[in-house]
ZAMARGU-4260 file (C-alpha; in steps of 0.2 Angstrom, whole numbers, plus 5000, padded with zeros to 4 digits):
<rodrens>
0) 5211/4985/5033 | 5193/4980/5036 | 5182/4993/5044 | 5178/4990/5062 | 5159/4986/5065
5) 5150/4999/5074 | 5147/4996/5092 | 5129/4990/5095 | 5123/4990/5113 | 5115/4974/5119
10) 5104/4983/5132 | 5097/5000/5137 | 5093/5003/5155 | 5075/4998/5158 | 5070/4999/5140
15) 5069/4986/5126 | 5084/4983/5115 | 5086/4994/5100 | 5087/4983/5084 | 5087/4986/5065
20) 5070/4977/5065 | 5063/4989/5078 | 5069/5004/5068 | 5062/4998/5052 | 5045/4994/5060
25) 5044/5011/5068 | 5049/5020/5052 | 5036/5010/5042 | 5023/5014/5054 | 5027/5033/5053
30) 5028/5032/5034 | 5011/5022/5033 | 5002/5036/5042 | 5011/5052/5037 | 5022/5047/5021
35) 5041/5045/5020 | 5045/5063/5021 | 5040/5062/5040 | 5053/5049/5043 | 5068/5060/5048
40) 5082/5054/5059 | 5077/5066/5073 | 5058/5062/5072 | 5062/5043/5072 | 5073/5045/5087
45) 5059/5054/5096 | 5047/5040/5092 | 5059/5027/5098 | 5063/5037/5113 | 5082/5036/5109
50) 5095/5049/5104 | 5099/5052/5085 | 5117/5045/5089 | 5110/5029/5095 | 5101/5026/5078
55) 5118/5028/5070 | 5124/5012/5079 | 5112/5002/5069 | 5110/5011/5052 | 5121/5021/5041
60) 5109/5035/5037 | 5091/5039/5033 | 5092/5031/5016 | 5096/5014/5024 | 5081/5017/5036
65) 5069/5020/5021 | 5076/5004/5012 | 5074/4994/5028 | 5056/5000/5030 | 5051/4997/5012
70) 5059/4979/5013 | 5049/4976/5028 | 5033/4981/5019 | 5036/4971/5004 | 5042/4956/5014
75) 5025/4955/5022 | 5016/4954/5004 | 5014/4936/5001 | 4998/4932/4990 | 4990/4915/4991
80) 4994/4902/4978 | 4986/4907/4961 | 4977/4893/4952 | 4973/4893/4934 | 4958/4881/4936
85) 4950/4895/4947 | 4958/4910/4940 | 4943/4922/4944 | 4945/4918/4962 | 4964/4919/4961
90) 4963/4937/4953 | 4952/4942/4968 | 4964/4934/4980 | 4979/4943/4973 | 4969/4959/4973
95) 4964/4957/4991 | 4982/4953/4996 | 4987/4970/4988 | 4973/4979/4997 | 4978/4972/5014
100) 4996/4977/5011 | 4990/4995/5006 | 4977/4997/5020 | 4991/4993/5033 | 5003/5007/5027
105) 4993/5018/5015 | 5004/5033/5013 | 5020/5022/5012 | 5014/5017/4995 | 5020/5034/4988
110) 5038/5029/4992 | 5042/5030/4973 | 5036/5048/4973 | 5044/5053/4989 | 5061/5045/4988
115) 5075/5041/4976 | 5078/5022/4977 | 5091/5013/4968 | 5086/4999/4956 | 5096/4986/4966
120) 5085/4990/4981 | 5069/4983/4973 | 5062/4969/4984 | 5061/4952/4976 | 5043/4951/4980
125) 5039/4965/4968 | 5046/4954/4954 | 5041/4937/4960 | 5023/4941/4963 | 5021/4951/4947
130) 5028/4936/4937 | 5016/4924/4946 | 5001/4935/4942 | 5006/4937/4923 | 5009/4918/4922
135) 4992/4915/4929 | 4984/4925/4915 | 4995/4917/4902 | 4991/4900/4908 | 4972/4903/4906
140) 4975/4909/4888 | 4978/4928/4889 | 4991/4935/4878 | 5005/4944/4887 | 5001/4962/4882
145) 4983/4959/4888 | 4990/4951/4904 | 5000/4966/4907 | 4986/4978/4903 | 4975/4968/4916
150) 4989/4969/4929 | 4991/4988/4926 | 4973/4991/4928 | 4971/4981/4944 | 4987/4989/4952
155) 4981/5006/4948 | 4963/5003/4954 | 4969/4995/4970 | 4981/5009/4974 | 4969/5022/4971
160) 4956/5013/4981 | 4968/5011/4996 | 4972/5030/4996 | 4954/5037/4992 | 4942/5024/5000
165) 4952/5014/5013 | 4965/5027/5018 | 4953/5040/5025 | 4942/5028/5035 | 4942/5033/5053
170) 4948/5051/5049 | 4939/5064/5060 | 4925/5072/5051 | 4927/5062/5035 | 4911/5054/5030
175) 4913/5041/5016 | 4896/5033/5017 | 4888/5046/5005 | 4894/5053/4989 | 4896/5071/4996
180) 4896/5075/5014 | 4881/5085/5020 | 4891/5099/5027 | 4898/5102/5009 | 4880/5104/5002
185) 4875/5115/5017 | 4890/5126/5014 | 4884/5129/4996 | 4865/5130/4999 | 4864/5143/4985
190) 4871/5131/4971 | 4859/5124/4959 | 4864/5106/4960 | 4847/5096/4962 | 4854/5080/4954
195) 4869/5080/4965 | 4858/5083/4980 | 4847/5069/4976 | 4862/5057/4973 | 4870/5062/4989
200) 4855/5056/4999 | 4858/5039/4993 | 4869/5027/5003 | 4885/5021/4995 | 4890/5003/4994
205) 4902/4998/5008 | 4920/4998/5005 | 4921/4980/5003 | 4906/4980/4991 | 4915/4993/4981
210) 4931/4983/4981 | 4922/4968/4975 | 4915/4978/4960 | 4932/4984/4956 | 4939/4966/4956
215) 4924/4960/4945 | 4928/4974/4932 | 4946/4967/4930 | 4939/4949/4929 | 4928/4955/4915
220) 4942/4963/4907 | 4952/4947/4907 | 4937/4937/4901 | 4935/4949/4886 | 4954/4946/4882
225) 4950/4927/4882 | 4935/4930/4870 | 4923/4922/4883 | 4915/4938/4889
</rodrens>
C-alpha cells in the first residue's frame, strides 16, 4: 500500500506559506554565512519562525534540507555561452560566473568538507558546466590533460579567492586594503621586520583588480599549452 503523503498546510495564520523552496533558501542563506554545520533543524525552524515539527511536513530530515540547499545554489550557476573564437574572454566570463556564485554563499562552498553527500545527489550543472569549459579549451587546440590542469587551477584559485579575499569583505575590523593590518604591526612593534613594514604601507590592488590578475594567469597557462605564449 503506497505511503500516505504528509499533510502540508496551505496557510499559516498571518504568515507566509511555508514551502520546500523557502526552507531551501533559508538553509542556503545560513550555510552561506556560517557553513552547513549551522543548519540544524532547530536553528532552521527558529530562523523561519516555525516549529521543528512544521519543517517535517515538507522535508524528510536534515539531509534532505542540505540537498535542497545545494541544489538551489548550483541551479543558480549558469555561466554565459563560451565562444572558442573569443576564448580568453570566455575563460574570464566562466571565472566570473564562479566568483559570483561563491561570493553569494561563500561558506556553503565547503559542503563537501562539512557533509557526506551521495554521488547521485551531484547537481547536473556541476557536470554540464565542467564539460562545456573543457570543450571550449579543446576546441581552441588544448590537449585534454592540459585542459583539465587549467580548469583545476582556475577552480582552486577562484575558490580560495572567494574565501580569503571576497568572503571577509565587510567583516568588522578586517582591513583587506593592506598586506598586513596596522594593528598587527603595532602589536609587534619590537619585531625586526623592516621589509614587511615597508610593504604594508603600500596599498593593495582592489579585489576586482586582483581577480583580473588571477584570470590573466590562467589565460597565460592556456596560451602556454597552445604553444602561442
